[in-house]
HTML snippet that shows the backbone in 3Dmol.js (N, CA, C, O; Angstrom):
<script src="https://3Dmol.org/build/3Dmol-min.js"></script>
<div id="view" style="width:600px;height:400px;position:relative"></div>
<script>
const pdb = `
ATOM      1  N   MET A   1      -2.709   7.512   9.215  1.00  0.00           N
ATOM      2  CA  MET A   1      -3.616   8.360   8.476  1.00  0.00           C
ATOM      3  C   MET A   1      -4.177   7.619   7.285  1.00  0.00           C
ATOM      4  O   MET A   1      -4.009   8.065   6.150  1.00  0.00           O
ATOM      5  N   ALA A   2      -4.818   6.532   7.504  1.00  0.00           N
ATOM      6  CA  ALA A   2      -5.332   5.724   6.412  1.00  0.00           C
ATOM      7  C   ALA A   2      -6.409   6.468   5.624  1.00  0.00           C
ATOM      8  O   ALA A   2      -6.294   6.607   4.407  1.00  0.00           O
ATOM      9  N   THR A   3      -7.445   6.942   6.296  1.00  0.00           N
ATOM     10  CA  THR A   3      -8.473   7.706   5.596  1.00  0.00           C
ATOM     11  C   THR A   3      -8.956   8.841   6.480  1.00  0.00           C
ATOM     12  O   THR A   3      -8.698   8.870   7.683  1.00  0.00           O
ATOM     13  N   SER A   4      -9.644   9.752   5.874  1.00  0.00           N
ATOM     14  CA  SER A   4     -10.231  10.870   6.601  1.00  0.00           C
ATOM     15  C   SER A   4     -11.678  11.013   6.154  1.00  0.00           C
ATOM     16  O   SER A   4     -11.959  11.641   5.133  1.00  0.00           O
ATOM     17  N   ASN A   5     -12.593  10.431   6.916  1.00  0.00           N
ATOM     18  CA  ASN A   5     -14.026  10.472   6.634  1.00  0.00           C
ATOM     19  C   ASN A   5     -14.365   9.952   5.246  1.00  0.00           C
ATOM     20  O   ASN A   5     -14.346   8.742   5.024  1.00  0.00           O
ATOM     21  N   ASP A   6     -14.673  10.836   4.312  1.00  0.00           N
ATOM     22  CA  ASP A   6     -15.121  10.393   2.995  1.00  0.00           C
ATOM     23  C   ASP A   6     -14.075  10.616   1.909  1.00  0.00           C
ATOM     24  O   ASP A   6     -14.420  10.780   0.739  1.00  0.00           O
ATOM     25  N   VAL A   7     -12.824  10.623   2.284  1.00  0.00           N
ATOM     26  CA  VAL A   7     -11.746  10.891   1.335  1.00  0.00           C
ATOM     27  C   VAL A   7     -11.059   9.591   0.920  1.00  0.00           C
ATOM     28  O   VAL A   7     -10.686   8.778   1.766  1.00  0.00           O
ATOM     29  N   ILE A   8     -10.896   9.406  -0.379  1.00  0.00           N
ATOM     30  CA  ILE A   8     -10.098   8.297  -0.890  1.00  0.00           C
ATOM     31  C   ILE A   8      -8.643   8.734  -0.818  1.00  0.00           C
ATOM     32  O   ILE A   8      -8.302   9.841  -1.235  1.00  0.00           O
ATOM     33  N   VAL A   9      -7.791   7.870  -0.292  1.00  0.00           N
ATOM     34  CA  VAL A   9      -6.372   8.183  -0.173  1.00  0.00           C
ATOM     35  C   VAL A   9      -5.588   7.209  -1.038  1.00  0.00           C
ATOM     36  O   VAL A   9      -5.737   5.993  -0.916  1.00  0.00           O
ATOM     37  N   MET A  10      -4.748   7.758  -1.916  1.00  0.00           N
ATOM     38  CA  MET A  10      -3.886   6.932  -2.750  1.00  0.00           C
ATOM     39  C   MET A  10      -2.440   7.184  -2.375  1.00  0.00           C
ATOM     40  O   MET A  10      -1.951   8.311  -2.456  1.00  0.00           O
ATOM     41  N   TYR A  11      -1.761   6.123  -1.964  1.00  0.00           N
ATOM     42  CA  TYR A  11      -0.332   6.177  -1.685  1.00  0.00           C
ATOM     43  C   TYR A  11       0.394   5.722  -2.943  1.00  0.00           C
ATOM     44  O   TYR A  11       0.043   4.697  -3.528  1.00  0.00           O
ATOM     45  N   GLY A  12       1.404   6.477  -3.361  1.00  0.00           N
ATOM     46  CA  GLY A  12       2.128   6.120  -4.568  1.00  0.00           C
ATOM     47  C   GLY A  12       3.501   6.750  -4.609  1.00  0.00           C
ATOM     48  O   GLY A  12       3.990   7.291  -3.618  1.00  0.00           O
ATOM     49  N   THR A  13       4.118   6.668  -5.785  1.00  0.00           N
ATOM     50  CA  THR A  13       5.421   7.286  -6.028  1.00  0.00           C
ATOM     51  C   THR A  13       5.399   7.922  -7.419  1.00  0.00           C
ATOM     52  O   THR A  13       4.574   7.571  -8.263  1.00  0.00           O
ATOM     53  N   ALA A  14       6.302   8.846  -7.638  1.00  0.00           N
ATOM     54  CA  ALA A  14       6.379   9.536  -8.930  1.00  0.00           C
ATOM     55  C   ALA A  14       6.823   8.606 -10.054  1.00  0.00           C
ATOM     56  O   ALA A  14       6.457   8.810 -11.212  1.00  0.00           O
ATOM     57  N   TRP A  15       7.607   7.590  -9.717  1.00  0.00           N
ATOM     58  CA  TRP A  15       8.176   6.704 -10.735  1.00  0.00           C
ATOM     59  C   TRP A  15       7.307   5.486 -11.049  1.00  0.00           C
ATOM     60  O   TRP A  15       7.670   4.682 -11.907  1.00  0.00           O
ATOM     61  N   CYS A  16       6.192   5.340 -10.386  1.00  0.00           N
ATOM     62  CA  CYS A  16       5.342   4.150 -10.498  1.00  0.00           C
ATOM     63  C   CYS A  16       4.347   4.284 -11.652  1.00  0.00           C
ATOM     64  O   CYS A  16       3.470   5.148 -11.618  1.00  0.00           O
ATOM     65  N   SER A  17       4.479   3.438 -12.663  1.00  0.00           N
ATOM     66  CA  SER A  17       3.571   3.511 -13.815  1.00  0.00           C
ATOM     67  C   SER A  17       2.151   3.086 -13.441  1.00  0.00           C
ATOM     68  O   SER A  17       1.189   3.617 -13.996  1.00  0.00           O
ATOM     69  N   ASP A  18       2.003   2.144 -12.516  1.00  0.00           N
ATOM     70  CA  ASP A  18       0.665   1.754 -12.069  1.00  0.00           C
ATOM     71  C   ASP A  18      -0.019   2.909 -11.338  1.00  0.00           C
ATOM     72  O   ASP A  18      -1.237   3.066 -11.419  1.00  0.00           O
ATOM     73  N   CYS A  19       0.769   3.714 -10.624  1.00  0.00           N
ATOM     74  CA  CYS A  19       0.217   4.893  -9.941  1.00  0.00           C
ATOM     75  C   CYS A  19      -0.298   5.898 -10.962  1.00  0.00           C
ATOM     76  O   CYS A  19      -1.376   6.468 -10.794  1.00  0.00           O
ATOM     77  N   THR A  20       0.467   6.110 -12.005  1.00  0.00           N
ATOM     78  CA  THR A  20       0.059   7.023 -13.076  1.00  0.00           C
ATOM     79  C   THR A  20      -1.237   6.543 -13.714  1.00  0.00           C
ATOM     80  O   THR A  20      -2.127   7.342 -14.006  1.00  0.00           O
ATOM     81  N   ARG A  21      -1.339   5.247 -13.926  1.00  0.00           N
ATOM     82  CA  ARG A  21      -2.536   4.660 -14.523  1.00  0.00           C
ATOM     83  C   ARG A  21      -3.749   4.858 -13.611  1.00  0.00           C
ATOM     84  O   ARG A  21      -4.826   5.226 -14.080  1.00  0.00           O
ATOM     85  N   SER A  22      -3.573   4.615 -12.311  1.00  0.00           N
ATOM     86  CA  SER A  22      -4.684   4.802 -11.368  1.00  0.00           C
ATOM     87  C   SER A  22      -5.089   6.270 -11.274  1.00  0.00           C
ATOM     88  O   SER A  22      -6.276   6.579 -11.177  1.00  0.00           O
ATOM     89  N   LYS A  23      -4.116   7.172 -11.303  1.00  0.00           N
ATOM     90  CA  LYS A  23      -4.426   8.608 -11.299  1.00  0.00           C
ATOM     91  C   LYS A  23      -5.274   8.968 -12.519  1.00  0.00           C
ATOM     92  O   LYS A  23      -6.194   9.782 -12.433  1.00  0.00           O
ATOM     93  N   ARG A  24      -4.950   8.352 -13.649  1.00  0.00           N
ATOM     94  CA  ARG A  24      -5.698   8.614 -14.880  1.00  0.00           C
ATOM     95  C   ARG A  24      -7.159   8.167 -14.723  1.00  0.00           C
ATOM     96  O   ARG A  24      -8.069   8.858 -15.180  1.00  0.00           O
ATOM     97  N   VAL A  25      -7.382   7.021 -14.084  1.00  0.00           N
ATOM     98  CA  VAL A  25      -8.753   6.547 -13.851  1.00  0.00           C
ATOM     99  C   VAL A  25      -9.520   7.561 -13.004  1.00  0.00           C
ATOM    100  O   VAL A  25     -10.660   7.901 -13.318  1.00  0.00           O
ATOM    101  N   PHE A  26      -8.894   8.043 -11.930  1.00  0.00           N
ATOM    102  CA  PHE A  26      -9.544   9.063 -11.097  1.00  0.00           C
ATOM    103  C   PHE A  26      -9.867  10.312 -11.925  1.00  0.00           C
ATOM    104  O   PHE A  26     -10.953  10.878 -11.797  1.00  0.00           O
ATOM    105  N   ALA A  27      -8.933  10.736 -12.767  1.00  0.00           N
ATOM    106  CA  ALA A  27      -9.125  11.950 -13.570  1.00  0.00           C
ATOM    107  C   ALA A  27     -10.237  11.779 -14.603  1.00  0.00           C
ATOM    108  O   ALA A  27     -11.091  12.653 -14.751  1.00  0.00           O
ATOM    109  N   ILE A  28     -10.224  10.661 -15.308  1.00  0.00           N
ATOM    110  CA  ILE A  28     -11.240  10.409 -16.340  1.00  0.00           C
ATOM    111  C   ILE A  28     -12.645  10.478 -15.751  1.00  0.00           C
ATOM    112  O   ILE A  28     -13.567  11.011 -16.369  1.00  0.00           O
ATOM    113  N   HIS A  29     -12.792   9.935 -14.553  1.00  0.00           N
ATOM    114  CA  HIS A  29     -14.116   9.868 -13.925  1.00  0.00           C
ATOM    115  C   HIS A  29     -14.369  11.015 -12.943  1.00  0.00           C
ATOM    116  O   HIS A  29     -15.371  11.033 -12.229  1.00  0.00           O
ATOM    117  N   GLU A  30     -13.432  11.973 -12.926  1.00  0.00           N
ATOM    118  CA  GLU A  30     -13.549  13.169 -12.081  1.00  0.00           C
ATOM    119  C   GLU A  30     -13.825  12.818 -10.617  1.00  0.00           C
ATOM    120  O   GLU A  30     -14.705  13.393  -9.976  1.00  0.00           O
ATOM    121  N   ILE A  31     -13.051  11.862 -10.112  1.00  0.00           N
ATOM    122  CA  ILE A  31     -13.153  11.419  -8.722  1.00  0.00           C
ATOM    123  C   ILE A  31     -12.072  12.131  -7.916  1.00  0.00           C
ATOM    124  O   ILE A  31     -10.895  12.087  -8.273  1.00  0.00           O
ATOM    125  N   GLU A  32     -12.470  12.778  -6.841  1.00  0.00           N
ATOM    126  CA  GLU A  32     -11.498  13.444  -5.974  1.00  0.00           C
ATOM    127  C   GLU A  32     -10.838  12.422  -5.057  1.00  0.00           C
ATOM    128  O   GLU A  32     -11.473  11.473  -4.596  1.00  0.00           O
ATOM    129  N   TYR A  33      -9.561  12.635  -4.805  1.00  0.00           N
ATOM    130  CA  TYR A  33      -8.811  11.760  -3.913  1.00  0.00           C
ATOM    131  C   TYR A  33      -7.622  12.534  -3.381  1.00  0.00           C
ATOM    132  O   TYR A  33      -7.248  13.575  -3.921  1.00  0.00           O
ATOM    133  N   LYS A  34      -7.035  12.015  -2.319  1.00  0.00           N
ATOM    134  CA  LYS A  34      -5.823  12.618  -1.770  1.00  0.00           C
ATOM    135  C   LYS A  34      -4.654  11.731  -2.165  1.00  0.00           C
ATOM    136  O   LYS A  34      -4.668  10.526  -1.913  1.00  0.00           O
ATOM    137  N   TYR A  35      -3.638  12.330  -2.788  1.00  0.00           N
ATOM    138  CA  TYR A  35      -2.450  11.592  -3.208  1.00  0.00           C
ATOM    139  C   TYR A  35      -1.316  11.861  -2.230  1.00  0.00           C
ATOM    140  O   TYR A  35      -1.034  13.010  -1.890  1.00  0.00           O
ATOM    141  N   ILE A  36      -0.673  10.792  -1.784  1.00  0.00           N
ATOM    142  CA  ILE A  36       0.461  10.917  -0.875  1.00  0.00           C
ATOM    143  C   ILE A  36       1.636  10.152  -1.470  1.00  0.00           C
ATOM    144  O   ILE A  36       1.561   8.939  -1.666  1.00  0.00           O
ATOM    145  N   ASP A  37       2.720  10.867  -1.755  1.00  0.00           N
ATOM    146  CA  ASP A  37       3.931  10.271  -2.319  1.00  0.00           C
ATOM    147  C   ASP A  37       4.762   9.693  -1.179  1.00  0.00           C
ATOM    148  O   ASP A  37       5.239  10.429  -0.315  1.00  0.00           O
ATOM    149  N   ILE A  38       4.934   8.372  -1.183  1.00  0.00           N
ATOM    150  CA  ILE A  38       5.647   7.725  -0.077  1.00  0.00           C
ATOM    151  C   ILE A  38       7.153   7.958  -0.121  1.00  0.00           C
ATOM    152  O   ILE A  38       7.851   7.693   0.857  1.00  0.00           O
ATOM    153  N   ASP A  39       7.657   8.452  -1.248  1.00  0.00           N
ATOM    154  CA  ASP A  39       9.078   8.812  -1.311  1.00  0.00           C
ATOM    155  C   ASP A  39       9.327  10.179  -0.681  1.00  0.00           C
ATOM    156  O   ASP A  39      10.452  10.492  -0.291  1.00  0.00           O
ATOM    157  N   VAL A  40       8.282  10.987  -0.583  1.00  0.00           N
ATOM    158  CA  VAL A  40       8.385  12.327   0.001  1.00  0.00           C
ATOM    159  C   VAL A  40       7.983  12.310   1.472  1.00  0.00           C
ATOM    160  O   VAL A  40       8.640  12.921   2.314  1.00  0.00           O
ATOM    161  N   GLN A  41       6.910  11.613   1.765  1.00  0.00           N
ATOM    162  CA  GLN A  41       6.394  11.511   3.132  1.00  0.00           C
ATOM    163  C   GLN A  41       6.833  10.173   3.726  1.00  0.00           C
ATOM    164  O   GLN A  41       6.202   9.146   3.476  1.00  0.00           O
ATOM    165  N   GLU A  42       7.897  10.180   4.500  1.00  0.00           N
ATOM    166  CA  GLU A  42       8.453   8.929   5.021  1.00  0.00           C
ATOM    167  C   GLU A  42       7.460   8.148   5.867  1.00  0.00           C
ATOM    168  O   GLU A  42       7.437   6.918   5.809  1.00  0.00           O
ATOM    169  N   TRP A  43       6.638   8.840   6.655  1.00  0.00           N
ATOM    170  CA  TRP A  43       5.648   8.149   7.476  1.00  0.00           C
ATOM    171  C   TRP A  43       4.678   7.351   6.615  1.00  0.00           C
ATOM    172  O   TRP A  43       4.164   6.320   7.049  1.00  0.00           O
ATOM    173  N   ALA A  44       4.424   7.825   5.393  1.00  0.00           N
ATOM    174  CA  ALA A  44       3.468   7.163   4.512  1.00  0.00           C
ATOM    175  C   ALA A  44       3.995   5.816   4.027  1.00  0.00           C
ATOM    176  O   ALA A  44       3.219   4.881   3.828  1.00  0.00           O
ATOM    177  N   ALA A  45       5.300   5.712   3.837  1.00  0.00           N
ATOM    178  CA  ALA A  45       5.887   4.430   3.445  1.00  0.00           C
ATOM    179  C   ALA A  45       5.633   3.394   4.535  1.00  0.00           C
ATOM    180  O   ALA A  45       5.328   2.239   4.238  1.00  0.00           O
ATOM    181  N   ASP A  46       5.758   3.802   5.788  1.00  0.00           N
ATOM    182  CA  ASP A  46       5.472   2.901   6.907  1.00  0.00           C
ATOM    183  C   ASP A  46       4.003   2.494   6.913  1.00  0.00           C
ATOM    184  O   ASP A  46       3.677   1.341   7.195  1.00  0.00           O
ATOM    185  N   GLU A  47       3.128   3.428   6.605  1.00  0.00           N
ATOM    186  CA  GLU A  47       1.691   3.142   6.556  1.00  0.00           C
ATOM    187  C   GLU A  47       1.383   2.121   5.466  1.00  0.00           C
ATOM    188  O   GLU A  47       0.583   1.210   5.678  1.00  0.00           O
ATOM    189  N   VAL A  48       2.012   2.267   4.305  1.00  0.00           N
ATOM    190  CA  VAL A  48       1.810   1.326   3.201  1.00  0.00           C
ATOM    191  C   VAL A  48       2.263  -0.073   3.608  1.00  0.00           C
ATOM    192  O   VAL A  48       1.579  -1.056   3.323  1.00  0.00           O
ATOM    193  N   VAL A  49       3.394  -0.163   4.263  1.00  0.00           N
ATOM    194  CA  VAL A  49       3.897  -1.462   4.721  1.00  0.00           C
ATOM    195  C   VAL A  49       2.897  -2.101   5.688  1.00  0.00           C
ATOM    196  O   VAL A  49       2.637  -3.301   5.602  1.00  0.00           O
ATOM    197  N   LYS A  50       2.341  -1.318   6.598  1.00  0.00           N
ATOM    198  CA  LYS A  50       1.338  -1.835   7.542  1.00  0.00           C
ATOM    199  C   LYS A  50       0.086  -2.312   6.806  1.00  0.00           C
ATOM    200  O   LYS A  50      -0.449  -3.381   7.101  1.00  0.00           O
ATOM    201  N   LEU A  51      -0.369  -1.520   5.857  1.00  0.00           N
ATOM    202  CA  LEU A  51      -1.586  -1.862   5.121  1.00  0.00           C
ATOM    203  C   LEU A  51      -1.419  -3.107   4.263  1.00  0.00           C
ATOM    204  O   LEU A  51      -2.394  -3.805   3.985  1.00  0.00           O
ATOM    205  N   ASN A  52      -0.187  -3.390   3.841  1.00  0.00           N
ATOM    206  CA  ASN A  52       0.073  -4.479   2.903  1.00  0.00           C
ATOM    207  C   ASN A  52       0.793  -5.666   3.524  1.00  0.00           C
ATOM    208  O   ASN A  52       1.464  -6.423   2.822  1.00  0.00           O
ATOM    209  N   GLY A  53       0.662  -5.830   4.812  1.00  0.00           N
ATOM    210  CA  GLY A  53       1.245  -7.004   5.461  1.00  0.00           C
ATOM    211  C   GLY A  53       2.741  -7.113   5.300  1.00  0.00           C
ATOM    212  O   GLY A  53       3.274  -8.212   5.144  1.00  0.00           O
ATOM    213  N   GLY A  54       3.430  -5.975   5.337  1.00  0.00           N
ATOM    214  CA  GLY A  54       4.883  -5.975   5.253  1.00  0.00           C
ATOM    215  C   GLY A  54       5.445  -5.636   3.886  1.00  0.00           C
ATOM    216  O   GLY A  54       6.661  -5.522   3.729  1.00  0.00           O
ATOM    217  N   ASN A  55       4.584  -5.474   2.901  1.00  0.00           N
ATOM    218  CA  ASN A  55       5.042  -5.154   1.548  1.00  0.00           C
ATOM    219  C   ASN A  55       4.873  -3.666   1.255  1.00  0.00           C
ATOM    220  O   ASN A  55       3.896  -3.043   1.670  1.00  0.00           O
ATOM    221  N   LYS A  56       5.829  -3.120   0.543  1.00  0.00           N
ATOM    222  CA  LYS A  56       5.795  -1.703   0.158  1.00  0.00           C
ATOM    223  C   LYS A  56       5.306  -1.610  -1.288  1.00  0.00           C
ATOM    224  O   LYS A  56       6.070  -1.277  -2.195  1.00  0.00           O
ATOM    225  N   SER A  57       4.019  -1.909  -1.488  1.00  0.00           N
ATOM    226  CA  SER A  57       3.433  -1.957  -2.823  1.00  0.00           C
ATOM    227  C   SER A  57       2.615  -0.704  -3.097  1.00  0.00           C
ATOM    228  O   SER A  57       1.838  -0.258  -2.253  1.00  0.00           O
ATOM    229  N   VAL A  58       2.798  -0.142  -4.283  1.00  0.00           N
ATOM    230  CA  VAL A  58       2.025   1.018  -4.706  1.00  0.00           C
ATOM    231  C   VAL A  58       1.529   0.804  -6.129  1.00  0.00           C
ATOM    232  O   VAL A  58       2.185   0.117  -6.912  1.00  0.00           O
ATOM    233  N   PRO A  59       0.390   1.377  -6.473  1.00  0.00           N
ATOM    234  CA  PRO A  59      -0.427   2.190  -5.597  1.00  0.00           C
ATOM    235  C   PRO A  59      -1.173   1.354  -4.560  1.00  0.00           C
ATOM    236  O   PRO A  59      -1.595   0.227  -4.818  1.00  0.00           O
ATOM    237  N   THR A  60      -1.314   1.940  -3.398  1.00  0.00           N
ATOM    238  CA  THR A  60      -2.194   1.413  -2.361  1.00  0.00           C
ATOM    239  C   THR A  60      -3.279   2.461  -2.187  1.00  0.00           C
ATOM    240  O   THR A  60      -3.001   3.613  -1.855  1.00  0.00           O
ATOM    241  N   ILE A  61      -4.511   2.051  -2.414  1.00  0.00           N
ATOM    242  CA  ILE A  61      -5.635   2.987  -2.387  1.00  0.00           C
ATOM    243  C   ILE A  61      -6.571   2.589  -1.250  1.00  0.00           C
ATOM    244  O   ILE A  61      -7.065   1.462  -1.200  1.00  0.00           O
ATOM    245  N   VAL A  62      -6.804   3.531  -0.340  1.00  0.00           N
ATOM    246  CA  VAL A  62      -7.643   3.285   0.831  1.00  0.00           C
ATOM    247  C   VAL A  62      -8.949   4.062   0.667  1.00  0.00           C
ATOM    248  O   VAL A  62      -8.943   5.269   0.428  1.00  0.00           O
ATOM    249  N   PHE A  63     -10.057   3.352   0.800  1.00  0.00           N
ATOM    250  CA  PHE A  63     -11.383   3.942   0.635  1.00  0.00           C
ATOM    251  C   PHE A  63     -12.005   4.256   1.991  1.00  0.00           C
ATOM    252  O   PHE A  63     -11.630   3.662   3.002  1.00  0.00           O
ATOM    253  N   PRO A  64     -12.952   5.186   2.014  1.00  0.00           N
ATOM    254  CA  PRO A  64     -13.576   5.580   3.282  1.00  0.00           C
ATOM    255  C   PRO A  64     -14.190   4.420   4.064  1.00  0.00           C
ATOM    256  O   PRO A  64     -14.286   4.483   5.290  1.00  0.00           O
ATOM    257  N   ASP A  65     -14.607   3.357   3.363  1.00  0.00           N
ATOM    258  CA  ASP A  65     -15.200   2.212   4.052  1.00  0.00           C
ATOM    259  C   ASP A  65     -14.148   1.262   4.621  1.00  0.00           C
ATOM    260  O   ASP A  65     -14.482   0.224   5.193  1.00  0.00           O
ATOM    261  N   GLY A  66     -12.866   1.628   4.460  1.00  0.00           N
ATOM    262  CA  GLY A  66     -11.785   0.804   4.982  1.00  0.00           C
ATOM    263  C   GLY A  66     -11.215  -0.191   3.986  1.00  0.00           C
ATOM    264  O   GLY A  66     -10.204  -0.837   4.262  1.00  0.00           O
ATOM    265  N   THR A  67     -11.854  -0.322   2.832  1.00  0.00           N
ATOM    266  CA  THR A  67     -11.362  -1.205   1.788  1.00  0.00           C
ATOM    267  C   THR A  67     -10.025  -0.694   1.262  1.00  0.00           C
ATOM    268  O   THR A  67      -9.822   0.511   1.121  1.00  0.00           O
ATOM    269  N   VAL A  68      -9.117  -1.625   0.973  1.00  0.00           N
ATOM    270  CA  VAL A  68      -7.809  -1.274   0.430  1.00  0.00           C
ATOM    271  C   VAL A  68      -7.605  -2.030  -0.877  1.00  0.00           C
ATOM    272  O   VAL A  68      -7.751  -3.252  -0.923  1.00  0.00           O
ATOM    273  N   LEU A  69      -7.267  -1.306  -1.936  1.00  0.00           N
ATOM    274  CA  LEU A  69      -6.877  -1.929  -3.200  1.00  0.00           C
ATOM    275  C   LEU A  69      -5.390  -1.690  -3.398  1.00  0.00           C
ATOM    276  O   LEU A  69      -4.896  -0.576  -3.226  1.00  0.00           O
ATOM    277  N   VAL A  70      -4.684  -2.756  -3.762  1.00  0.00           N
ATOM    278  CA  VAL A  70      -3.246  -2.675  -3.981  1.00  0.00           C
ATOM    279  C   VAL A  70      -2.960  -3.038  -5.430  1.00  0.00           C
ATOM    280  O   VAL A  70      -3.332  -4.115  -5.897  1.00  0.00           O
ATOM    281  N   GLU A  71      -2.294  -2.126  -6.139  1.00  0.00           N
ATOM    282  CA  GLU A  71      -1.966  -2.318  -7.547  1.00  0.00           C
ATOM    283  C   GLU A  71      -3.183  -2.801  -8.345  1.00  0.00           C
ATOM    284  O   GLU A  71      -3.091  -3.792  -9.069  1.00  0.00           O
ATOM    285  N   PRO A  72      -4.320  -2.108  -8.217  1.00  0.00           N
ATOM    286  CA  PRO A  72      -5.524  -2.588  -8.904  1.00  0.00           C
ATOM    287  C   PRO A  72      -5.451  -2.374 -10.412  1.00  0.00           C
ATOM    288  O   PRO A  72      -4.797  -1.454 -10.903  1.00  0.00           O
ATOM    289  N   SER A  73      -6.141  -3.250 -11.124  1.00  0.00           N
ATOM    290  CA  SER A  73      -6.322  -3.020 -12.558  1.00  0.00           C
ATOM    291  C   SER A  73      -7.290  -1.848 -12.707  1.00  0.00           C
ATOM    292  O   SER A  73      -7.980  -1.483 -11.756  1.00  0.00           O
ATOM    293  N   ASP A  74      -7.339  -1.265 -13.894  1.00  0.00           N
ATOM    294  CA  ASP A  74      -8.302  -0.187 -14.139  1.00  0.00           C
ATOM    295  C   ASP A  74      -9.718  -0.690 -13.878  1.00  0.00           C
ATOM    296  O   ASP A  74     -10.530   0.009 -13.272  1.00  0.00           O
ATOM    297  N   GLN A  75     -10.009  -1.901 -14.338  1.00  0.00           N
ATOM    298  CA  GLN A  75     -11.348  -2.467 -14.174  1.00  0.00           C
ATOM    299  C   GLN A  75     -11.697  -2.645 -12.693  1.00  0.00           C
ATOM    300  O   GLN A  75     -12.809  -2.314 -12.282  1.00  0.00           O
ATOM    301  N   ASP A  76     -10.765  -3.161 -11.889  1.00  0.00           N
ATOM    302  CA  ASP A  76     -11.029  -3.335 -10.455  1.00  0.00           C
ATOM    303  C   ASP A  76     -11.258  -1.992  -9.771  1.00  0.00           C
ATOM    304  O   ASP A  76     -12.141  -1.865  -8.923  1.00  0.00           O
ATOM    305  N   LEU A  77     -10.460  -0.992 -10.140  1.00  0.00           N
ATOM    306  CA  LEU A  77     -10.610   0.331  -9.546  1.00  0.00           C
ATOM    307  C   LEU A  77     -11.946   0.952  -9.952  1.00  0.00           C
ATOM    308  O   LEU A  77     -12.651   1.514  -9.114  1.00  0.00           O
ATOM    309  N   GLU A  78     -12.290   0.853 -11.224  1.00  0.00           N
ATOM    310  CA  GLU A  78     -13.564   1.407 -11.693  1.00  0.00           C
ATOM    311  C   GLU A  78     -14.750   0.698 -11.039  1.00  0.00           C
ATOM    312  O   GLU A  78     -15.752   1.338 -10.717  1.00  0.00           O
ATOM    313  N   THR A  79     -14.645  -0.606 -10.841  1.00  0.00           N
ATOM    314  CA  THR A  79     -15.709  -1.350 -10.164  1.00  0.00           C
ATOM    315  C   THR A  79     -15.885  -0.847  -8.742  1.00  0.00           C
ATOM    316  O   THR A  79     -17.010  -0.620  -8.297  1.00  0.00           O
ATOM    317  N   LYS A  80     -14.785  -0.672  -8.028  1.00  0.00           N
ATOM    318  CA  LYS A  80     -14.862  -0.175  -6.655  1.00  0.00           C
ATOM    319  C   LYS A  80     -15.425   1.242  -6.624  1.00  0.00           C
ATOM    320  O   LYS A  80     -16.179   1.587  -5.714  1.00  0.00           O
ATOM    321  N   LEU A  81     -15.069   2.057  -7.599  1.00  0.00           N
ATOM    322  CA  LEU A  81     -15.558   3.435  -7.671  1.00  0.00           C
ATOM    323  C   LEU A  81     -17.013   3.510  -8.133  1.00  0.00           C
ATOM    324  O   LEU A  81     -17.666   4.542  -7.974  1.00  0.00           O
ATOM    325  N   GLY A  82     -17.515   2.421  -8.703  1.00  0.00           N
ATOM    326  CA  GLY A  82     -18.894   2.410  -9.190  1.00  0.00           C
ATOM    327  C   GLY A  82     -19.091   3.180 -10.475  1.00  0.00           C
ATOM    328  O   GLY A  82     -20.157   3.751 -10.709  1.00  0.00           O
ATOM    329  N   VAL A  83     -18.064   3.198 -11.309  1.00  0.00           N
ATOM    330  CA  VAL A  83     -18.156   3.931 -12.582  1.00  0.00           C
ATOM    331  C   VAL A  83     -17.999   2.996 -13.768  1.00  0.00           C
ATOM    332  O   VAL A  83     -18.049   3.440 -14.915  1.00  0.00           O
TER     333      VAL A  83
END
`;
const viewer = $3Dmol.createViewer("view");
viewer.addModel(pdb, "pdb");
viewer.setStyle({}, {cartoon: {color: "spectrum"}});
viewer.zoomTo();
viewer.render();
</script>
């Protein structure tokens, strides 16, 4: 379940400070996205590993165009979002 049409999907965890930071970027710019906690949804942890070549890195953000950002800086995320 990488993406669903025009939905940005962010895989993360509750304890991840980078995830909190990325969520803040989405909130500041009022960008809608779907958040999936990989500690709650076990299948999502497997998806993250597949997306990251065997690494369980979060946040992993999947865009509708298939682009994947892993642990992006605020600037990289904002650039991809076009804000």
